[in-house]
N, C-alpha and C positions, 0 to 999 in steps of 0.2 A: 130773292134774298132770303136766307134762313140763318140767322145768327145762332151761335152755340149758347145754350142756356144750361148752366150748371149751378149746383149749390153744395154747401158743406153738409155732411151727415155725421154728427158726433156718434162715436161708438157706444151708444147708450142702449142697454138691453131692454129698457122699458119703452122708449119712443122710437128707437132706431128701425125695427122691422116695419112698423106701421108707416113710418115716414117714407121708407124705401118703396113700399107697395103703393103709396099715394103718388110718388114721383114717377113710378114705372110707366113707360109709354108716353111721358110728357117731357121731363127734363132729359138732357143728353147724358149727363153723368153726375154722380155724387162723389165729392172728394171727402174721404174719411180722415180727419186729422188724427194725429197721435202725439199727445203731450207726455207720453211715457208714464202716466200716473193711473191710467185705467186699462180698459181692454185693449189688447194689441190690435192695431188697425187692420193688418192683413188677416188675422184670425177672424175678426169681425166681418171683414169683407167676404171671407169664405162662407160665413153663415148667411149673409145677405144675398150673395150671388144666386143660389138656387131658389130664393124666394121671389126673384124678379125675372123678367124675360126680355126686357128692352133697355133697362137702365144701365149705363156704363158705371163700373165700380172701380174707383181709384183710391186705394189706401195710401196713406202717407208713410214713408219709411225714413226715419232719422238714421242715415246710413253710417254716421261717424263711428258708432259702436257696434255695428252689425257686420256679420261675415258676408262678403259679396256672393260667395258660392251659395250659401243658404238663402239669401235674398233672391237670387236668380231662380232657384228651384221653387221657392214658395210662390213667387209671382207667376211663374209658368204654370204651376198647379192651379193657381187662382183663375188663370185664363181658361183652363179646362172646366173648372167648377162653374164659372160664370158664362160659359159657352161663347167665348170670343168677345166678351164685353169688359175685360179687365184692363187696367192701366196701372201705372205706378207713379206716385208723386214723391219725388226725391227731395229730401230736406236734410239739414245738418243739426248737430247738437254742439253747444259751446260752453255749457255751464258745468261747474264742478259737481253740483247736485245730480245732474243727469249722468255724468261720468261715473259717479259712485253707485248708481243703480246697476251698472254693468261690471265695474271693477276690472275692465280690460286695459284701459289706458287713461291717461289724464286728459282733462279738458284742454282745448287749444283755441286760438283765435279763429274767427269765422273765415278769414282769407285762406288759412291752411286747411280748414275743414272742407271748404268749397273746392280747393285744388284737388284734394283727394276724391271728392264726389265726382268730378269730371272724369277721372280715370275709372272710377267704379262703374259709371254709366256705360262706358265702353266695354268693360269686362262683362257686365251683365248681358249685354247684347251678344257678345262672343259666346257666352255660355248658352244662351237661348239658341244660337245658331250651330252649336256644336253637334247637334243631331240634324242630319238632313231630313226633309219631310218624309222621305221613303226609307228611313233607316230601319223601321220595323218591318220584317219580311215574313215572319211566322212560317218558315220553311219546314214542313213536317218531314220531308225526305231527308234532310240533313240535321234535323233537330236544332235548327238555329232560329232564335226569335229576333235577333238583331244582326244586321250586316255590319260588321265592325269597320269595313271600308267606308261606310257612310257616316261614321263618327269622326270628329275632328279634335285633335289634341290641342290643349291650351296650356300655356305656361306664361301667365301674365305677371309682371313685376310692378308693384305699386309702392308708393310712399304714403304712410298714414299721416294724420294731422299733427302728430307729435314728432315727425321726422324719422320714424322707424320704417325700414323697408320690409316688405312681405310679398309673398307669391300667392297666386290663385291658380290652381291646376284644374284641368277638365279633361274629358268632356263632362257635361252635366249628368246627373242621374235621372233627369226628367226630359222626356221628348220635347222637341221644339213646340212652343205654344201654338194654339190654333191661329192666332194673328201673326205668327212669326215674331214680331216685335210688339208686344203690348205698348201702347203709347206712354212715353215718359214725360212727366210734367215737372217743370221747375219754376219757382217764383223768381222774379227778377229783383235783385238787390245789388248794392254796391259791392264790387269785388267778386261776383260769381259769373263773370262773362263766359268763361270756358264751359261751365256747367250748363248755363242756359243755351249756349250755342249748340250743345249736344242734345238738347231736349227736342221732343216732338211738338210740344205746346208750352207756351210761357205765360205765366200769370204776372200781372203788374198792378200794384196797389199804389196809385199816384198820391193818395192821401197820406200814405206812410213814408213818403219821401223817396220812393224808389225812382228808377228811370221813367221817362215819359213814353207814351205810346209811339210818338214820332221817332224818338231816339231808338227804340227797339226795332222798328221797321227798317231803319237805316242800318242797324247793326246786324240783324238776323239774315244772313245771306241765304239760309235754307228756306226762307219764306214760311217758317213755322207759324201757325195761328197764335195770336196773342189775345188773351182774355183779360178784361178789366175786372178787378176785384172791388165789389161794392157791398156795403152792409145791406142785409135784407130789409125791405120796407116793413114797418111794424103796423101801419094803418092803411086803410083804403085810400086815403089822400096821398100817402107816400107811394103806394103801389101805382096810382094813376100817374104821379110825377115821374116814376121810374121809366116809363115808356119814352118820354122826352129825353131823359139822360142817356138811355140806351141808343137812341137815334144819333145823338151828338157823338157818343163814343164810336159808333159805327162809322160815321163820317170822318172820324179821326184815324180810322184804320183798325179798330178792334173787331175781332172775329166773333165776339160774344162777351158774356159776363159770367162771373162766378159770384153768387150771392151768398154771403156768410151769415150764419145764424148760430144760436147756442143750442145745446141739448134740450134746455127747458122750453125753447120756443120753436124747435124745428118741426114738430108735427103740425102745429097751428100754421106755421109759415108754408109748409108744403101744400096745405089745402088752399091757401091764398094764391100760391104760385100757380097751381093747376086750374083753379076756378076763376081767377081774376087776371093775373099778370100775363100768363102765356096767351090766353085768348085776346088780350089787348094788343100783344105783340103781333099776333096773327092779323088782327084788324088793321094794324098800322103798316102791314106789309114787311115787317121785320123778321117774320118767322113763318115757315111753311106749316101747313096743317099736318097732323099725324097721318091722315089719309094720303096726302100727296107724298109724304116721305116714304110710306109703306109701298105705294105704287112705284116709286122710283127704285126701290130696293127689291122689286119683284114680289111684293106682298109679305115678305118675311122680315124679321128683325135684322138690322144691319150690324156688322161687327163694329167695335168702337172706333177703329181706325177710319172706317168709312163714314161714321157719324161725324167725325172731326174733320173730314175732308182730306185725310192723309192717304197717300198712295200705298198700295200693298207693299209689305216689307220684303226686300230682297235679301237673301242670306249673305252674310259677309264672306261665306265660303262657296258661293255659287260659282260653278265651273272649276272648283279645286279638285 
């Protein structure tokens, strides 16, 4: 057994890089929240990616006020920068204050924003797949860099959270990401069933009143991994107690945990995670050692899909 262990990584320029380097080679991924008040999560992830070699990098994107085309190209570029270790945490925005930061559209109820998000996830994957893996041919004889027959035209029609229809056209301007589909993560909450059904991995915070682990496993026909969200332990006693909690969550069907911490505490917590918590999980048989994981992956770092137990992504246009 090897449970997925992840943590949040606030986009803080002071503690963020050191925290990421501490987590590298130990945690499976870091989720970079974006509260729209500080550094952009994807830009911060593009900085952290080259500083690490094994850590999965998942920036959060509040897609309600973002352009799906730009989000698809930015996340594909991140997967190149992070050498096949990128993912994308999809979230929404519902407040007037956040809407005013963009000035594109008014705020809307969460149910309408999540309905749009489900469609955007599909469009992002279609844009990722709009280049075949062998689309770049570099044919000197004909002076062709790209084989246009290996690009796919996209004309997607969506309805935004305020009820306005819009279109997204492709192909993308960025080649297909190294992972094909960087893993998409969605947190489970009331009313976002379609979005979480489209995700590769689902987060559940039972303390916040979202759906239970058992309900999610019944609901998710895709068999997507489910991670339980827990606050990061602040003391050695809490860290020791965490192992028992993780075991119980595993018995209930969790594939791992996401431990949340603040920017002020993340560096200190990363040291505790690496030096105390993960070794305790190894000793309890809940987590394989880094050496065993490296041997299973042929000695090199695994891409993030592999780390999460996801199958290789098949292009939506395979055989087209």
